[in-house]
N, C-alpha and C positions, 0 to 999 in steps of 0.2 A: 463427494465433490461439492456438496452444498457449503462446505466451509471455505470454498474459494471465493470469498467476498471481500468487500472493502473493510479492512480491519486495521486500526492504527492506534498506537499508544499516544496518549495526550502529551506526555513529556517530549516526545519527538516533535510534535507540532510546535510546541513552544520554542524549541531550539532552532528549528528551521526558520521560523518567523524572525527570531532574534538575529540569526546569521544574516538574513536579508537586510534587516533594519541597520545592524552594525555596519554591514558592507556599504550601504548607501551613505552612511555618515562618513566612512573612510574613503569614499570614491574620489573625492576631490584631491585627497592627499596621495593616494596610491593607485589612481585609475590607470588602466592599461587595457589595450585591445587583445593582448595575447595572454594565454594561460600558461604559467610556468609548469604546472603539473602535467600539461599535455605536450611539452616541447619534444619529448622523445617518443611520442605515440604516433602510430600510423593513422589511427582514427582520431581526427581532431574535433569531432563534433559531439562525442559522448563522454560524459564525466560521471564516474561512479563514486559514491561516498558511503562509507560504513559508519553508522551512528549507533553508539552503545550508551544506554542509560543504566545507571546502577544506584543502589543504595548501599551505604557502608554498613556492614554487620556489626554486631556487638564487639567483635575483635578488631574493628576498624578496617578489615579487608573488603575491598570493593566486590560486590556480588552483582554481576550483570542481570538485569531484569528485562530490559527492552533492547532488542537487536534488530536493526533493519538496514536495508540497502536502498539508497536513493540514487536513481540513474536519470540524469538530465540530458536531453537532446538539445544541444545549443543551436542547432540549425532549424529543426522542426518545432521548437518551442513545446516540448513535451517532457513530463516528469513522471516516471514510474517509481513507485515506492513499494518494496516487498518486505513485509514484516516476517522475521525469522524467529519462530518460537524458541525460547531458550532451551527447551527439552528436545530439540531436534536431534534425532539419532544419526550419528555419523562417525567416521574415523578421523581423528585429528592427525595431520601430517606428522610423521615421526613416531606414531603410536599404532600398535597393531589391533587393539581392541576397540569395539564400538563404545561410544560414550555420548554425553550430551554436549551440545554446542557451547553452552556457557562455561563448561569446564576448560575450554581452550584458554580462557582469560586467566584462570588460576594457574595454569601450567606454563603459560608463556606470554601473558599480558596482551596488550593490544596487537603486537606484531604477529603473534601466533594466531590470534583471532582473525586478523585480516587474511592471513594465508589460508586458514581453514575455510572461510567464506568464499574466497577466490576459487578454491578447488570444488567446493560444493556447487556453486552456480556457474563455474567456468567463465568468469568475467574478471577483468582487472579492476582493482580498487585503487583509486587515485589519491584519496585522502580519507582520514578518519576524523570522527568527532566523538569525544567522551564527555558524558554529562553526569553530574551528580544531581539527582532530582530533589535533593533537600532544598535546592534553591528555588523550586517552583513557586512557593508562597511569596517569597521576597520579590521575584520578578513580576508577578501579577500586581503586587502592591506598588511597585515602582511605576508600572503602566497606569496606575490610577484605578485599577479594577477593570472588570469586563462586564459590559451590559448584557444580561441574559434574561430571556423569558422563561422563568421556572414554571413548568406546565402542570406540576402536581406537588402536593405536600410530600416532603422528604424528611423522614424521621427514622433514625436507626442508631442504636447504641451497642457497641461491643467493648466492654470494659477490659477484657483480656487483651484485645488487640489495640486498645487505646484509640478507638474510632468512634467519634461522636458526630452525627449528621443531624442537622435541624434547620431545614429551609422551608420558608413559606412560599406558596405559589404567587406568581405575578412578575411583571417586568421590573428588574432591579439591577443595581450594580453590585457585583460580587467582589469582595476583596480576596486576597490570596487564600485565606483559610476557608472561606465559603466556596471559592472556586474549586478547591481540592475536594470539598464535600460533594459538590455537584457532579464532578467527573467520576467519583468513586462510588456513588450511590447505586445500589443494585436491588430493585424491587423484586418481590417474590414471584410475580406472575411472568413478566417478560424478561427477567434475569439479564443475561449478558447482551441480548439483542437490544433491550432498552438502554443499557449503559453505553453501548456502541453508538446508538443514535444520539444520545446526549453528548458524547465526546465529539461527534461530528458537528453538532450544533455549537458546541463550545469552540471548536476549531474555526468555524466560519466567523463567529463573533470576535475571536482573538485576532484573526487576520484583519478584519475591518478596523479594530481598535489600533492595531500596530501601525497601520498606514495612514492614520489621521495626521494632519499637520501638527496637531497638539502634542504629538509624541516626540517631535524633534528636540525640544529642550530637555527631555528626559533621557536622551541617548547616552550622555556621559555617565549617568548613574547606572543605566542598564549595562554598559560596558564594565563598570566596576563590579556589578553582580556576576556578570559572565566570568570575570577573571577568577572568581572564587570557586566556581563549580564546572568550568568548561575548559577542555583542552583539545587542541587540534594541530595537525601538521600542515594545514592549509595556509599558504602565505597570505598576508594582508592584501597584496596586489590582486591575487586571484579571488579573494573574498569579495572585493569591490566589483570585479568584473562579473562574477557569478550573480551577485546581488542585482546588478542592472538587468541581467537576462531574466532572472526569476520574477522580477517585478512585472515583466511584460507577458509572462505566461498566462494564457486564458485559464479560467477555472476548469473548463471542460477538457483541458489538455493535461490534467493532473489525475492520475489513477493510483489508488492504494489497495493493496491486497495482502493476503497471508500466503506463505509458502504452502502449496497444496500437499496434503498428507492426511494421516489419520492418527488419533490417539490410541496407543497400545501399551499393554503391560507385558514386558519381556523380562523374564527372570525376577519377577516381583518389583520391577522398576518401571515407572511411568515414562513413556517416550512419546514424542511426536515423530512418526515415521514418514519421511517424505515419499511422495508418489513420483516414480521415475518419469512418467509422461508429464506430470506437472512441473518437475524440475526443468525438463526440456522446454516446455512452454514459457516458463518464467525467464529462462536465460535468453531465449530467442525473441519472444514477443514483448515482454515488459522491459527488459534491460538492454536489448540490442537494437532490434528493428523498430520498436515502439508500435508494432502492428496492433497491439491490444488497445492502444488509445484510439486508433482509427475504428476498430470493430465495435466499440462501445456505442457508437451513434446509431447502429443498425438495430431496429426492432424486428424480431424474428418470431414467426409462428411456425411450429413444427408439427405436421399432421401425419399420422400413420395411415398410409394408403395401401399397405401390403398385408395387414392383419397379423403381423408378427408381434407377439406379446412383448410389451415394454420397449418397442422400437423408438417411439417418439421421445420417451424419456431418456433413453441412452444417447440418441443423437443430440437432443437438447443439452445434455450435460457436456458433451464434447464442445458444442458451440459456446456454452457458458465458460468453459475452461479458457477458450481463446478470446473471451471478452465480449462476445455478442450479447445483446440484451434480449433474452428469450422471454417473451411475454405470454406465450401460450404453448402448451404441449398437450396433444390429444389425438383423437381419431378423425380421419377424413370421412366424407359422406359415404364412401364405398371403399372396399378393400381389393379392387381389381387393377390397381395401377401397376403396370409392368416396369416402368422406369421412374426414377426420381426426378421431379421437376422443381426448379428454383425460380419462382416468380419474383421479379423486382420492379420497382417503379422507375420512371424515366430519370436517368442520371445515376442510377444505383447499380450499374453493371459491376463496378469494382467490388462492392460488397458481395454480390452474388458469386463472383469468381472466387472470392476468399472462402465462401461457404463450400463451393464445389471442390476446392482443393482439400478440404477437411473431411467431407462425408460423401463426395461424389455428387452426381446430378447434373442436369442440363439447365443452364440459365435461360430464361425467356422473359422479355419485357412485358409488363402488364400496366397499362395506363391507368388502371383503377387504384394502383398503389402509389404512395408517396415515394420520394427518392430514397428515404431512409427505412422503408418497409420492405421486408422479405417474407414471402410465404413459401414454405417448403412442403411438398407432398412426397412422402417416402414411398418408393415402389419396391417391386420384387427384386430389383437389382441389388438391394441392400443385403440380401442373403449372402452374396459373395463376400461382403464386408464382414458379416458375422463369422464366416468360415475362414477368414484370414486371407482372402483373395484380393485382387485388385478390382476396384469398381470401374 
């Protein structure tokens, strides 16, 4: 469950920013308060977009590398982004055998890929975006580079893979080639964790750069670059409308995660095997209700007051699944608690009730806690949960 964290491919960040920038530029020409893509939908507040990034192989056939679903709540100003590993194991509609998600593209293009993801997550997809990431370097150059604080010396050479990274530490403006080096660098100690942190750092810097007034004169050139490597079935009118909405989204209302699952070898083939409970959580909380966005603000301590081995860790992982910020998991001062208690600060009852609905327990107000703090002491009643009963 530890892999259920904020993970996001940098190419997707680039295209989302550019959709917003381009939409703002077109708003005066095509502005509208109604979204054409929602005209036949019962739910007029949720918009789901499938984004696929690919590199062309040596034979020129597009090979999907990045796949994610972005779901915007137009009323609640929330954005949930779920990255779907290309090796996700599933059945493609119309085929009987299990295979990998990215094979849907080679079998039926974007249409079959959209249908496959709709069935996987049980949500409608309103439009798609296809991106050729070969344009990454050119886009960054058109933007005038991105100012980044490079916090360490980065040097790596892979002649076979034609990868050359050579960056000095310090605050500097990275052009397209150096920006690509920055987001691809993987140091030996912190590995992918360090790379993800740098990609998030780059994301924030790119967003700041994209919305500076100095970017406005460059938008025509950006649109020209987009035309070379970007395809979508989203109408210009809707692009403008969505751009206006996304600009107003607070940063703390945007959450990014990866589809819950585990890496496994099956029949000698490497897959990402989705977790059934995680699939349900993603569909309900990240893509439909956006409860995940609300839960993130609560800081939770989970204490084992029943003496059941591993209890605090198990319950903490459940709460992490549903978006709560679990800051501590450990033992209570004693193990004789009969019932689970959920202490919350003034104004934090809603969060306590959300916790209770997931793991049971009785909410009670504690004036020593802040409104966003929750302290859970697990009791003997959790045994019924372990045995599959009702708490």
